[in-house]
TORVO-441379 format. One record per residue (C-alpha): residue number from 1; residue in one letter; chain; y, z, x. Coordinates in Angstrom, 1 decimal. Layout:
<seq->NUM type->a mol->A north->Y up->Z east->X>
...
end
This chain:
<seq->1 type->m mol->A north->32.9 up->101.1 east->69.7>
<seq->2 type->n mol->A north->35.5 up->102.0 east->72.3>
<seq->3 type->h mol->A north->35.1 up->101.7 east->76.0>
<seq->4 type->s mol->A north->34.6 up->105.4 east->76.7>
<seq->5 type->a mol->A north->31.8 up->105.5 east->74.1>
<seq->6 type->i mol->A north->30.1 up->102.5 east->75.7>
<seq->7 type->d mol->A north->30.5 up->103.4 east->79.4>
<seq->8 type->a mol->A north->28.3 up->106.5 east->79.4>
<seq->9 type->p mol->A north->25.2 up->105.1 east->77.6>
<seq->10 type->l mol->A north->25.6 up->101.8 east->79.6>
<seq->11 type->a mol->A north->25.5 up->103.8 east->82.8>
<seq->12 type->h mol->A north->22.4 up->105.7 east->81.8>
<seq->13 type->a mol->A north->20.7 up->102.5 east->80.5>
<seq->14 type->v mol->A north->21.4 up->100.7 east->83.8>
<seq->15 type->a mol->A north->20.0 up->103.7 east->85.8>
<seq->16 type->a mol->A north->16.9 up->103.8 east->83.7>
<seq->17 type->l mol->A north->16.3 up->100.0 east->84.1>
<seq->18 type->k mol->A north->16.6 up->100.3 east->87.9>
<seq->19 type->e mol->A north->13.8 up->102.8 east->87.9>
<seq->20 type->a mol->A north->11.6 up->101.2 east->85.2>
<seq->21 type->d mol->A north->8.4 up->99.3 east->85.8>
<seq->22 type->g mol->A north->8.3 up->97.5 east->82.5>
<seq->23 type->l mol->A north->10.8 up->96.4 east->79.7>
<seq->24 type->l mol->A north->9.7 up->96.4 east->76.1>
<seq->25 type->v mol->A north->12.2 up->94.5 east->73.9>
<seq->26 type->t mol->A north->11.9 up->95.3 east->70.2>
<seq->27 type->a mol->A north->13.9 up->92.8 east->68.1>
<seq->28 type->g mol->A north->14.8 up->92.4 east->64.5>
<seq->29 type->a mol->A north->16.8 up->89.8 east->62.6>
<seq->30 type->g mol->A north->20.0 up->90.8 east->64.3>
<seq->31 type->m mol->A north->18.7 up->89.3 east->67.5>
<seq->32 type->g mol->A north->19.2 up->85.8 east->66.1>
<seq->33 type->v mol->A north->22.6 up->86.2 east->64.5>
<seq->34 type->d mol->A north->24.4 up->85.1 east->67.7>
<seq->35 type->s mol->A north->22.4 up->81.9 east->67.7>
<seq->36 type->g mol->A north->23.7 up->81.2 east->64.2>
<seq->37 type->l mol->A north->20.6 up->82.3 east->62.2>
<seq->38 type->p mol->A north->21.0 up->84.2 east->58.9>
<seq->39 type->d mol->A north->19.6 up->87.7 east->58.6>
<seq->40 type->f mol->A north->19.6 up->87.7 east->54.7>
<seq->41 type->r mol->A north->21.1 up->91.1 east->54.4>
<seq->42 type->g mol->A north->21.2 up->91.4 east->50.6>
<seq->43 type->n mol->A north->21.3 up->88.7 east->48.0>
<seq->44 type->a mol->A north->24.8 up->87.5 east->48.9>
<seq->45 type->g mol->A north->23.7 up->86.2 east->52.2>
<seq->46 type->l mol->A north->20.5 up->84.6 east->50.9>
<seq->47 type->w mol->A north->22.2 up->82.9 east->47.9>
<seq->48 type->a mol->A north->25.0 up->81.6 east->50.1>
<seq->49 type->a mol->A north->22.5 up->79.9 east->52.3>
<seq->50 type->y mol->A north->20.3 up->78.8 east->49.4>
<seq->51 type->p mol->A north->22.5 up->78.3 east->46.2>
<seq->52 type->a mol->A north->19.5 up->77.1 east->44.2>
<seq->53 type->l mol->A north->17.9 up->80.5 east->44.6>
<seq->54 type->g mol->A north->21.1 up->82.2 east->43.5>
<seq->55 type->r mol->A north->21.2 up->80.0 east->40.3>
<seq->56 type->a mol->A north->17.6 up->81.1 east->39.6>
<seq->57 type->r mol->A north->18.5 up->84.7 east->40.5>
<seq->58 type->l mol->A north->15.6 up->84.8 east->43.0>
<seq->59 type->d mol->A north->16.0 up->87.5 east->45.6>
<seq->60 type->f mol->A north->14.3 up->87.6 east->49.0>
<seq->61 type->t mol->A north->11.4 up->89.7 east->47.8>
<seq->62 type->r mol->A north->10.5 up->87.1 east->45.1>
<seq->63 type->i mol->A north->10.8 up->83.9 east->47.2>
<seq->64 type->a mol->A north->9.2 up->85.5 east->50.3>
<seq->65 type->n mol->A north->6.1 up->86.1 east->48.3>
<seq->66 type->p mol->A north->2.7 up->84.4 east->47.9>
<seq->67 type->a mol->A north->3.3 up->84.4 east->44.2>
<seq->68 type->a mol->A north->6.2 up->81.9 east->44.7>
<seq->69 type->f mol->A north->3.8 up->79.4 east->46.3>
<seq->70 type->l mol->A north->1.5 up->79.7 east->43.3>
<seq->71 type->a mol->A north->4.2 up->79.5 east->40.7>
<seq->72 type->n mol->A north->6.4 up->76.8 east->42.2>
<seq->73 type->p mol->A north->5.1 up->75.6 east->45.6>
<seq->74 type->r mol->A north->7.9 up->72.9 east->45.9>
<seq->75 type->l mol->A north->10.5 up->75.6 east->45.7>
<seq->76 type->a mol->A north->8.7 up->78.0 east->48.0>
<seq->77 type->w mol->A north->8.1 up->75.3 east->50.6>
<seq->78 type->g mol->A north->11.8 up->74.2 east->50.1>
<seq->79 type->f mol->A north->12.8 up->77.6 east->51.3>
<seq->80 type->y mol->A north->10.3 up->77.9 east->54.1>
<seq->81 type->g mol->A north->10.5 up->74.2 east->55.0>
<seq->82 type->h mol->A north->14.3 up->74.5 east->55.5>
<seq->83 type->r mol->A north->13.8 up->77.6 east->57.6>
<seq->84 type->l mol->A north->11.2 up->75.9 east->59.7>
<seq->85 type->k mol->A north->13.5 up->73.0 east->60.4>
<seq->86 type->l mol->A north->16.4 up->75.3 east->61.1>
<seq->87 type->y mol->A north->14.4 up->77.4 east->63.6>
<seq->88 type->r mol->A north->13.1 up->74.2 east->65.3>
<seq->89 type->e mol->A north->16.7 up->73.0 east->65.8>
<seq->90 type->t mol->A north->18.3 up->76.3 east->66.8>
<seq->91 type->r mol->A north->19.0 up->77.0 east->70.4>
<seq->92 type->p mol->A north->18.5 up->80.6 east->71.5>
<seq->93 type->h mol->A north->21.6 up->82.3 east->72.7>
<seq->94 type->e mol->A north->22.1 up->83.5 east->76.3>
<seq->95 type->g mol->A north->20.9 up->87.0 east->75.6>
<seq->96 type->f mol->A north->17.2 up->85.8 east->75.5>
<seq->97 type->e mol->A north->17.5 up->84.5 east->79.0>
<seq->98 type->l mol->A north->19.4 up->87.6 east->80.2>
<seq->99 type->l mol->A north->16.7 up->89.9 east->79.0>
<seq->100 type->q mol->A north->14.1 up->87.9 east->81.0>
<seq->101 type->r mol->A north->16.3 up->88.1 east->84.1>
<seq->102 type->i mol->A north->16.7 up->91.9 east->83.6>
<seq->103 type->a mol->A north->12.9 up->92.3 east->83.4>
<seq->104 type->a mol->A north->12.1 up->89.9 east->86.2>
<seq->105 type->p mol->A north->12.2 up->92.5 east->89.1>
<seq->106 type->l mol->A north->10.1 up->95.0 east->87.2>
<seq->107 type->a mol->A north->6.4 up->95.4 east->88.3>
<seq->108 type->h mol->A north->5.1 up->94.7 east->84.8>
<seq->109 type->g mol->A north->7.9 up->92.5 east->83.6>
<seq->110 type->l mol->A north->8.8 up->91.9 east->79.9>
<seq->111 type->f mol->A north->6.9 up->92.3 east->76.6>
<seq->112 type->v mol->A north->8.5 up->91.6 east->73.2>
<seq->113 type->f mol->A north->7.7 up->93.2 east->69.9>
<seq->114 type->t mol->A north->9.5 up->91.4 east->67.1>
<seq->115 type->s mol->A north->9.5 up->91.1 east->63.3>
<seq->116 type->n mol->A north->11.2 up->87.7 east->63.6>
<seq->117 type->v mol->A north->9.1 up->84.8 east->62.6>
<seq->118 type->d mol->A north->11.4 up->82.2 east->64.1>
<seq->119 type->g mol->A north->9.7 up->81.6 east->67.5>
<seq->120 type->q mol->A north->13.0 up->82.0 east->69.3>
<seq->121 type->f mol->A north->11.6 up->84.1 east->72.2>
<seq->122 type->q mol->A north->9.0 up->81.4 east->72.9>
<seq->123 type->k mol->A north->11.7 up->78.7 east->72.7>
<seq->124 type->a mol->A north->13.8 up->80.7 east->75.2>
<seq->125 type->g mol->A north->10.9 up->80.7 east->77.7>
<seq->126 type->v mol->A north->9.1 up->84.1 east->77.1>
<seq->127 type->p mol->A north->5.4 up->83.4 east->77.6>
<seq->128 type->e mol->A north->3.3 up->83.4 east->74.4>
<seq->129 type->a mol->A north->1.0 up->86.1 east->76.0>
<seq->130 type->c mol->A north->4.0 up->88.5 east->76.2>
<seq->131 type->i mol->A north->5.1 up->88.4 east->72.6>
<seq->132 type->l mol->A north->3.9 up->90.3 east->69.5>
<seq->133 type->e mol->A north->5.1 up->88.9 east->66.2>
<seq->134 type->c mol->A north->4.3 up->91.7 east->63.8>
<seq->135 type->h mol->A north->5.1 up->89.7 east->60.7>
<seq->136 type->g mol->A north->3.5 up->86.4 east->61.9>
<seq->137 type->s mol->A north->5.2 up->83.1 east->62.7>
<seq->138 type->i mol->A north->6.6 up->80.3 east->60.6>
<seq->139 type->h mol->A north->5.3 up->77.9 east->63.3>
<seq->140 type->h mol->A north->1.7 up->78.6 east->62.2>
<seq->141 type->l mol->A north->0.0 up->78.0 east->58.9>
<seq->142 type->q mol->A north->-2.9 up->79.3 east->56.8>
<seq->143 type->c mol->A north->-4.5 up->78.3 east->53.6>
<seq->144 type->l mol->A north->-2.9 up->79.5 east->50.4>
<seq->145 type->s mol->A north->-6.3 up->80.0 east->48.8>
<seq->146 type->s mol->A north->-7.8 up->83.5 east->49.4>
<seq->147 type->a mol->A north->-11.3 up->81.9 east->49.0>
<seq->148 type->c mol->A north->-10.8 up->79.6 east->52.0>
<seq->149 type->r mol->A north->-11.6 up->80.8 east->55.5>
<seq->150 type->s mol->A north->-10.0 up->78.1 east->57.5>
<seq->151 type->g mol->A north->-8.1 up->80.5 east->59.8>
<seq->152 type->i mol->A north->-4.7 up->79.8 east->61.4>
<seq->153 type->w mol->A north->-3.4 up->76.6 east->62.9>
<seq->154 type->p mol->A north->0.0 up->75.3 east->64.4>
<seq->155 type->a mol->A north->2.6 up->73.9 east->62.0>
<seq->156 type->a mol->A north->3.7 up->71.3 east->64.6>
<seq->157 type->g mol->A north->2.4 up->68.3 east->62.6>
<seq->158 type->f mol->A north->4.3 up->69.2 east->59.5>
<seq->159 type->v mol->A north->7.9 up->67.9 east->59.2>
<seq->160 type->p mol->A north->9.4 up->69.1 east->56.0>
<seq->161 type->v mol->A north->11.9 up->67.0 east->54.0>
<seq->162 type->v mol->A north->13.9 up->69.3 east->51.9>
<seq->163 type->d mol->A north->16.5 up->68.7 east->49.1>
<seq->164 type->e mol->A north->18.8 up->71.5 east->50.3>
<seq->165 type->a mol->A north->20.9 up->71.5 east->47.1>
<seq->166 type->e mol->A north->17.9 up->72.2 east->44.9>
<seq->167 type->c mol->A north->15.8 up->74.0 east->47.6>
<seq->168 type->l mol->A north->12.8 up->71.7 east->47.0>
<seq->169 type->l mol->A north->10.3 up->70.1 east->49.3>
<seq->170 type->r mol->A north->10.4 up->66.4 east->48.8>
<seq->171 type->n mol->A north->7.5 up->65.2 east->50.9>
<seq->172 type->t mol->A north->3.8 up->66.1 east->50.9>
<seq->173 type->f mol->A north->2.7 up->69.7 east->51.2>
<seq->174 type->p mol->A north->1.0 up->70.6 east->54.5>
<seq->175 type->p mol->A north->-2.7 up->70.5 east->53.8>
<seq->176 type->c mol->A north->-5.4 up->73.0 east->54.7>
<seq->177 type->p mol->A north->-7.8 up->71.1 east->57.1>
<seq->178 type->a mol->A north->-10.8 up->72.8 east->55.7>
<seq->179 type->c mol->A north->-10.4 up->72.6 east->51.9>
<seq->180 type->g mol->A north->-7.5 up->70.2 east->51.5>
<seq->181 type->g mol->A north->-5.5 up->72.7 east->49.5>
<seq->182 type->i mol->A north->-1.9 up->73.7 east->50.0>
<seq->183 type->a mol->A north->-1.1 up->75.6 east->53.2>
<seq->184 type->r mol->A north->1.4 up->78.4 east->53.5>
<seq->185 type->p mol->A north->3.2 up->79.9 east->56.5>
<seq->186 type->n mol->A north->1.2 up->82.5 east->58.4>
<seq->187 type->i mol->A north->3.8 up->85.1 east->57.6>
<seq->188 type->l mol->A north->3.4 up->88.5 east->56.1>
<seq->189 type->m mol->A north->5.3 up->88.3 east->52.9>
<seq->190 type->f mol->A north->6.0 up->90.8 east->50.1>
<seq->191 type->d mol->A north->3.0 up->91.8 east->48.0>
<seq->192 type->d mol->A north->0.9 up->89.8 east->50.4>
<seq->193 type->w mol->A north->-2.8 up->90.7 east->50.4>
<seq->194 type->n mol->A north->-4.0 up->87.3 east->51.8>
<seq->195 type->w mol->A north->-2.0 up->87.3 east->55.1>
<seq->196 type->r mol->A north->-4.4 up->86.4 east->58.0>
<seq->197 type->e mol->A north->-3.5 up->88.7 east->60.8>
<seq->198 type->d mol->A north->-6.0 up->87.4 east->63.5>
<seq->199 type->r mol->A north->-3.3 up->86.0 east->65.7>
<seq->200 type->t mol->A north->-1.1 up->89.1 east->65.4>
<seq->201 type->r mol->A north->-4.1 up->91.4 east->66.0>
<seq->202 type->q mol->A north->-4.8 up->89.5 east->69.3>
<seq->203 type->q mol->A north->-1.1 up->89.9 east->70.2>
<seq->204 type->r mol->A north->-1.3 up->93.6 east->69.5>
<seq->205 type->q mol->A north->-4.3 up->94.0 east->71.9>
<seq->206 type->r mol->A north->-2.3 up->92.3 east->74.7>
<seq->207 type->l mol->A north->0.6 up->94.7 east->74.1>
<seq->208 type->d mol->A north->-1.6 up->97.7 east->74.1>
<seq->209 type->d mol->A north->-3.1 up->96.6 east->77.4>
<seq->210 type->w mol->A north->0.4 up->96.1 east->78.8>
<seq->211 type->l mol->A north->1.6 up->99.5 east->77.7>
<seq->212 type->a mol->A north->-1.5 up->101.1 east->79.2>
<seq->213 type->r mol->A north->-0.4 up->99.8 east->82.6>
<seq->214 type->v mol->A north->3.3 up->100.7 east->82.4>
<seq->215 type->r mol->A north->4.3 up->104.2 east->83.6>
<seq->216 type->r mol->A north->8.1 up->104.1 east->83.4>
<seq->217 type->p mol->A north->8.9 up->102.0 east->80.3>
<seq->218 type->v mol->A north->12.4 up->101.2 east->79.0>
<seq->219 type->v mol->A north->12.7 up->100.1 east->75.4>
<seq->220 type->i mol->A north->15.7 up->98.0 east->74.4>
<seq->221 type->e mol->A north->15.8 up->97.6 east->70.6>
<seq->222 type->v mol->A north->18.1 up->94.8 east->69.5>
<seq->223 type->g mol->A north->19.3 up->94.1 east->65.9>
<seq->224 type->a mol->A north->16.6 up->96.0 east->64.1>
<seq->225 type->g mol->A north->17.5 up->97.0 east->60.5>
<seq->226 type->i mol->A north->16.5 up->99.9 east->58.4>
<seq->227 type->a mol->A north->15.5 up->98.1 east->55.2>
<seq->228 type->i mol->A north->12.1 up->97.2 east->56.7>
<seq->229 type->p mol->A north->11.9 up->99.6 east->59.7>
<seq->230 type->t mol->A north->8.7 up->98.3 east->61.3>
<seq->231 type->v mol->A north->10.5 up->97.4 east->64.6>
<seq->232 type->r mol->A north->12.5 up->100.6 east->64.7>
<seq->233 type->h mol->A north->9.5 up->102.9 east->64.1>
<seq->234 type->f mol->A north->7.4 up->101.1 east->66.7>
<seq->235 type->g mol->A north->9.9 up->101.2 east->69.5>
<seq->236 type->e mol->A north->10.8 up->104.8 east->68.8>
<seq->237 type->r mol->A north->7.2 up->105.9 east->69.4>
<seq->238 type->v mol->A north->6.6 up->104.2 east->72.7>
<seq->239 type->g mol->A north->8.2 up->106.8 east->74.9>
<seq->240 type->g mol->A north->10.4 up->106.3 east->78.0>
<seq->241 type->t mol->A north->14.1 up->105.5 east->77.9>
<seq->242 type->f mol->A north->15.1 up->104.2 east->74.5>
<seq->243 type->i mol->A north->18.2 up->102.0 east->74.1>
<seq->244 type->r mol->A north->19.4 up->100.9 east->70.7>
<seq->245 type->i mol->A north->21.8 up->97.9 east->70.4>
<seq->246 type->n mol->A north->23.0 up->97.6 east->66.8>
<seq->247 type->p mol->A north->26.6 up->97.2 east->65.4>
<seq->248 type->r mol->A north->25.8 up->98.8 east->62.0>
<seq->249 type->d mol->A north->22.6 up->100.9 east->61.8>
<seq->250 type->a mol->A north->23.2 up->102.8 east->65.1>
<seq->251 type->q mol->A north->21.6 up->106.1 east->64.3>
<seq->252 type->r mol->A north->20.2 up->108.0 east->67.3>
<seq->253 type->p mol->A north->16.5 up->108.6 east->66.7>
<seq->254 type->r mol->A north->16.3 up->111.4 east->69.3>
<seq->255 type->q mol->A north->18.7 up->113.4 east->71.4>
<seq->256 type->d mol->A north->18.1 up->111.4 east->74.6>
<seq->257 type->a mol->A north->18.3 up->108.0 east->73.0>
<seq->258 type->l mol->A north->21.1 up->105.6 east->74.2>
<seq->259 type->v mol->A north->23.1 up->103.8 east->71.5>
<seq->260 type->l mol->A north->25.4 up->100.8 east->71.9>
<seq->261 type->e mol->A north->27.2 up->99.9 east->68.7>
<seq->262 type->l mol->A north->27.5 up->96.3 east->69.6>
<seq->263 type->g mol->A north->26.1 up->92.9 east->68.5>
<seq->264 type->a mol->A north->23.0 up->91.7 east->70.2>
<seq->265 type->l mol->A north->24.5 up->89.2 east->72.7>
<seq->266 type->d mol->A north->27.5 up->91.5 east->73.5>
<seq->267 type->g mol->A north->25.2 up->94.5 east->74.2>
<seq->268 type->i mol->A north->22.8 up->92.5 east->76.3>
<seq->269 type->r mol->A north->25.6 up->90.9 east->78.3>
<seq->270 type->r mol->A north->27.1 up->94.2 east->79.1>
<seq->271 type->l mol->A north->23.8 up->95.5 east->80.5>
<seq->272 type->a mol->A north->23.3 up->92.3 east->82.4>
<seq->273 type->e mol->A north->26.8 up->92.4 east->84.0>
<seq->274 type->r mol->A north->25.9 up->95.7 east->85.6>
<seq->275 type->l mol->A north->22.4 up->94.7 east->86.7>
<seq->276 type->l mol->A north->22.5 up->91.1 east->87.7>
end
């Protein structure tokens, strides 16, 4: 995207943020790429990160699936255990802090709506009460059994040991505290009829309450893809000024939308340079 194509939407975005009373950030997998996290766009990216899944010809829809935990729990937990360890070790990039600084002067501050399960916004200092994780969180667990009603609990006590070459969990499965069975991540997977959404439902109520108070919202969508467009659809419906930061899927959802064909960190930095 050339400078002339960036300057006009940047200027409009800055003007809107100066008049806003609340900032809603809607974030997809592209938000974490500048922190070094994979976004699994297609089998090539997934299988490069997890060669054992490539050898088994398992695509993302088959490993990110409750059926994988029933068929081969060591493989399923090898995949999710490695991701849990990766997310715990990853440092959020500067853009997370810059968004908080952009929102700090606004009367109602910042709220985040994200499909990411990595917990990076919390790690960057965004309060838990100001985040909605629409697909759940890898940092929380639930029972694999549909018959058990143990609820949702933190994964902090589980430290996975993973054979990365084979994508297999080598230590003990995280247990359900109620029935003793195998736990799974509290993440909405493909073909998932047993996801426990209590935590996300509570988050949605807090977001609805926040939106009811905001009169001049600005939505900054960052790195949200079109394959699973949950984030894009939600942000487009909120109203107010809409800013899309995306280097690839940069379609304009409505005539007055502002589009920056940039990566997440680059786009956020350019906004921050003009505001802070």
